[in-house]
Residue, then its C-alpha position, 0 to 999 in steps of 0.5 A: m492496528r489493522d492486520g491483513g493480507y491480500w492477493e495482489l493482482r497486476a495489470a499492464g505496467a505498474e498498475w495493481m488491484r488489491p481486494r481488502p475485505f478486512h478494511p471497514r470501508e474499502t473492498l477493492v484498492h486500485g493503485a498505479a505508480n506515479p511516473d513523478e518519483r518526486s511526488p510526496d507518496g510516489r503513487h496514485r491511488v483510487r479507492g473504491q467502496g463496496t456498496r452492493h457486493r462485498p466479497r467475504e474473502d479475498r480469494q472471491a474478489s481475486q477470482l472475480l477480477g481474473l474474469i476481466g484478465l487480471t492475474p494474481r501476482g501473489y499473497q502479501e501480509n502486512r500490519r498497519t497502525s494509523y494515526t492522524l496529525g493535523p491534516a496528515r495520516l501517519e501509517i506505521d507499516a509492518w511487513p515480513r522480513i523488514p523493519p517497520y517504517l512510517e508513511i506520511e500521507a496528506d493531500d499535498a506535498d506541503q502538508v507532508w513536509e510540514t508534518a515531517a518537520v513537526l515530527g522532527i524528521d529532516r526533509d532529506r530523510l524522506t523518500s517517496v519509494n514504494t514497498t517494492k523499492v523499500y524491500a530492495l533497500y534490504g536486498i530483497d526482490l519483493d517481485a520474486i516472493a509469491d507468498l509473503r507472510f509473517p512467521 
């Protein structure tokens, strides 16, 4: 299991950047909401590996990104337990204030559907909403929370 927190920085539109110094390979993660909500994971991500500069803590990376105009949206903590099943990655995400949920990540939609079937999850129970929309299902406006931490 990985525990971590990060400062999320928002750019124009639905793009974001997250410094993740606690991850063994990634130092910065860029993401953008996919306009096609029917896609298997509902978003597009580009992960960058740090080679020469690995910030010792997320605030350093946030300050660096601020120099190019990205502004902090807030601090968020989460916990993730990862497994693999065939070609798919199973991620059990735990966030403050909501129950844990399963993400099935794979290279294409067919792999997601096949993995869900192996797990006994009906296709009609799957969704591709992002974390903000998951919080909304519980009546919580994630964008209104500047500091989201576990108790």
